[in-house]
N, C-alpha and C positions, 0 to 999 in steps of 0.2 A: 513042868512045862517051860519054865523060864530058862532052865539049863538047855533044853532042846532048842529053843529059839535063839539063845545066845550062841550056842555052838554052831548053828546053821548060819548065823550072821557072820561069825568069825571065819568059817569055812568059805563063805562067799567073798569075804574081804581078801582072803589070801589069793583068790583067783580072779579078782575084779579087774575091770579095765584099767583102773588107776594103778593097781599093783603090776600090771603088764605094760605100763607106760603108754597106754592108748588113751589119749586125752580127748580126741575129737569124737563127740557123740551128739548127734542132733536130737532135738526134742521128739521128733517123729519116731526116730529109732528107739529112743528111751521108752516112750509110751508103748511102742510095739513090743519091746522086750518084757515089759511088766504086764501086758495084757493077759497072759495065761494066769498070773497070780491074781489079778482082779477077777477073772472069770471063775477061778476056783474059790475065791473068797465069797463071791455072790452065790455060787452054787451051794457052798456049805451053809451060808446064811439061809437060803431059801429051803434047802432040804431039812435043816434042823428045825426051822419054823413050821414046815409043812407036816412033819411027823410029831410035832410037839415034843421034841427031844429036850431033855433037861440040860440047860446051859448054865455052867457055874459062872455067876456074875462077877465074882471076885477075880476070876482068871483074866478075862479080857474085857468084860463088860457085856452088855446085852447084844450089841450088833457088830462087835469087832471080833476078828479071829486071826489066826496065825498067818494066813495068806495076805490079809490086809497089812499086817505088820511088815512082812517082807517087801511088799509093794511100796509101802511108805519109805522104808529104808533105802530102797533102790532109787526112788525119785529124789529123796533128800541128798543122796550122794551124787546124783546128777546135777542138782542145783548148787550145792555147797562144794566148791573145789578147794581141797586142802593139799598142799604140796606134800608128796610122800615123805619128805624129810621131817615134817612136823606131825605126821599122823599119830605117832606114838605119844607125843606130848598131849595132843588134843584128846586122844583116847583116854589117857590117864586123868585129864581134867573132867571129862564126861563121867568117868567111873567114880571119881571123888565126889562129883556133884550128885 
């Protein structure tokens, strides 16, 4: 699962607004762009709880899932602005950490 999430995040990074040099993004537009991820996250949480589906706690925890992870990454990249010149260095530091 971690490989899938990591691959999805890398693929999104390659086509992100920052990678295309589109720096202007308002909060309203950012929240609107992650609303489908939030909806899917809550839908998965409610559906798995409703049918008493077995959730592996070691994977994401009890109430967290893949869609919430993607939404959080999207919001964090909207908040934290890193110049594209330094993204590789910051990525290596995060990986080392």
